[in-house]
ZAMARLO-612336 format. One record per residue (C-alpha): x, y, z; residue number from 1; residue in one letter. Coordinates in nm, 2 decimals. Layout:
N
{{X; Y; Z}; NUM; A};
...
//
This chain:
124
{{6.40; 4.42; -13.03}; 1; M};
{{6.21; 4.72; -12.89}; 2; P};
{{5.84; 4.69; -12.81}; 3; R};
{{5.62; 4.98; -12.90}; 4; L};
{{5.24; 4.99; -12.85}; 5; L};
{{5.22; 4.61; -12.83}; 6; G};
{{5.43; 4.56; -13.15}; 7; V};
{{5.79; 4.43; -13.17}; 8; D};
{{5.97; 4.66; -13.41}; 9; I};
{{6.30; 4.54; -13.56}; 10; P};
{{6.59; 4.68; -13.37}; 11; G};
{{6.85; 4.64; -13.65}; 12; N};
{{6.67; 4.88; -13.89}; 13; K};
{{6.67; 5.26; -13.89}; 14; K};
{{6.39; 5.42; -13.69}; 15; L};
{{6.22; 5.57; -13.99}; 16; L};
{{6.17; 5.22; -14.14}; 17; Y};
{{6.11; 5.02; -13.82}; 18; S};
{{5.82; 5.24; -13.72}; 19; L};
{{5.64; 5.12; -14.04}; 20; R};
{{5.61; 4.78; -13.88}; 21; Y};
{{5.32; 4.92; -13.68}; 22; I};
{{5.00; 4.86; -13.87}; 23; Y};
{{4.86; 5.20; -13.97}; 24; G};
{{5.19; 5.39; -13.98}; 25; I};
{{5.34; 5.44; -14.32}; 26; G};
{{5.62; 5.64; -14.46}; 27; A};
{{5.46; 5.98; -14.41}; 28; H};
{{5.34; 5.92; -14.05}; 29; R};
{{5.67; 5.77; -13.95}; 30; A};
{{5.84; 6.09; -14.07}; 31; G};
{{5.58; 6.31; -13.88}; 32; E};
{{5.64; 6.11; -13.56}; 33; I};
{{6.02; 6.14; -13.59}; 34; I};
{{6.00; 6.52; -13.65}; 35; R};
{{5.76; 6.56; -13.36}; 36; A};
{{5.99; 6.37; -13.12}; 37; T};
{{6.31; 6.53; -13.26}; 38; E};
{{6.48; 6.20; -13.29}; 39; L};
{{6.75; 6.10; -13.54}; 40; D};
{{6.58; 5.91; -13.83}; 41; P};
{{6.91; 5.73; -13.91}; 42; D};
{{6.94; 5.59; -13.55}; 43; A};
{{6.88; 5.22; -13.51}; 44; R};
{{6.56; 5.13; -13.32}; 45; A};
{{6.76; 4.91; -13.08}; 46; S};
{{6.95; 5.22; -12.95}; 47; T};
{{6.63; 5.39; -12.83}; 48; L};
{{6.59; 5.44; -12.45}; 49; S};
{{6.27; 5.38; -12.26}; 50; E};
{{6.21; 5.75; -12.24}; 51; A};
{{6.23; 5.79; -12.62}; 52; Q};
{{6.00; 5.49; -12.67}; 53; L};
{{5.75; 5.66; -12.43}; 54; T};
{{5.79; 5.99; -12.63}; 55; K};
{{5.71; 5.81; -12.95}; 56; I};
{{5.40; 5.64; -12.81}; 57; S};
{{5.28; 5.97; -12.66}; 58; A};
{{5.30; 6.14; -13.00}; 59; V};
{{5.10; 5.86; -13.16}; 60; I};
{{4.83; 5.89; -12.89}; 61; N};
{{4.81; 6.27; -12.89}; 62; E};
{{4.77; 6.28; -13.27}; 63; N};
{{4.49; 6.01; -13.24}; 64; N};
{{4.65; 5.79; -13.51}; 65; F};
{{4.43; 5.49; -13.55}; 66; M};
{{4.67; 5.19; -13.54}; 67; I};
{{4.67; 4.81; -13.50}; 68; E};
{{4.35; 4.66; -13.35}; 69; G};
{{4.14; 4.97; -13.37}; 70; D};
{{4.22; 5.03; -13.74}; 71; L};
{{4.17; 4.66; -13.83}; 72; R};
{{3.83; 4.66; -13.64}; 73; R};
{{3.73; 4.99; -13.82}; 74; D};
{{3.81; 4.85; -14.16}; 75; L};
{{3.63; 4.52; -14.11}; 76; S};
{{3.33; 4.72; -13.98}; 77; A};
{{3.33; 4.93; -14.29}; 78; N};
{{3.33; 4.62; -14.51}; 79; L};
{{3.05; 4.46; -14.31}; 80; K};
{{2.84; 4.78; -14.34}; 81; R};
{{2.89; 4.78; -14.72}; 82; L};
{{2.79; 4.42; -14.74}; 83; Q};
{{2.49; 4.47; -14.52}; 84; A};
{{2.34; 4.75; -14.73}; 85; I};
{{2.39; 4.54; -15.04}; 86; N};
{{2.57; 4.82; -15.23}; 87; C};
{{2.78; 4.73; -15.54}; 88; N};
{{3.11; 4.75; -15.35}; 89; R};
{{2.97; 4.53; -15.08}; 90; G};
{{2.85; 4.27; -15.33}; 91; L};
{{3.19; 4.27; -15.50}; 92; R};
{{3.37; 4.22; -15.17}; 93; H};
{{3.13; 3.93; -15.09}; 94; R};
{{3.19; 3.76; -15.42}; 95; R};
{{3.57; 3.81; -15.41}; 96; G};
{{3.58; 4.02; -15.73}; 97; L};
{{3.77; 4.35; -15.79}; 98; P};
{{3.59; 4.64; -15.62}; 99; V};
{{3.71; 4.95; -15.79}; 100; R};
{{3.60; 4.91; -16.15}; 101; G};
{{3.88; 4.69; -16.29}; 102; Q};
{{3.81; 4.46; -16.58}; 103; R};
{{3.76; 4.09; -16.50}; 104; T};
{{3.73; 3.92; -16.84}; 105; Q};
{{4.10; 3.87; -16.90}; 106; C};
{{4.27; 3.98; -16.57}; 107; N};
{{4.18; 4.00; -16.20}; 108; A};
{{4.34; 3.66; -16.12}; 109; R};
{{4.46; 3.79; -15.78}; 110; T};
{{4.11; 3.86; -15.67}; 111; R};
{{3.93; 3.57; -15.85}; 112; K};
{{4.18; 3.30; -15.76}; 113; G};
{{4.29; 3.00; -15.96}; 114; K};
{{4.11; 2.94; -16.28}; 115; R};
{{3.81; 2.71; -16.26}; 116; K};
{{3.71; 2.55; -16.59}; 117; T};
{{3.34; 2.56; -16.66}; 118; V};
{{3.20; 2.38; -16.95}; 119; G};
{{3.12; 2.03; -17.09}; 120; I};
{{3.17; 1.74; -16.86}; 121; Q};
{{3.18; 1.41; -17.05}; 122; R};
{{3.05; 1.08; -16.91}; 123; K};
{{3.29; 0.79; -16.90}; 124; G};
//
């Protein structure tokens, strides 16, 4: 299992797909990286040499792709900023409701969680 930028990528998968295991690298960026390094996209990740792994990490660094910890930190800082300025998006994040204008009366179970019955509570 090759290690690239602190992440273990699966060695049994093709290079195009195993690069996507790095947080912040999707299908498009993985293709860009492979084209820039001139590697075979159908080659298995376990067949890569140390020089090729170094070449891949150099391409990621020179293109200033924000990945892994930096990207996670940036996203959480954005959410905290939205919540701090009390904008609508920040309030929706804080309350755990859909943020982008979706309806909530009959759907949104993924964001709202399990149903909580609210109503009459009988004694006895």
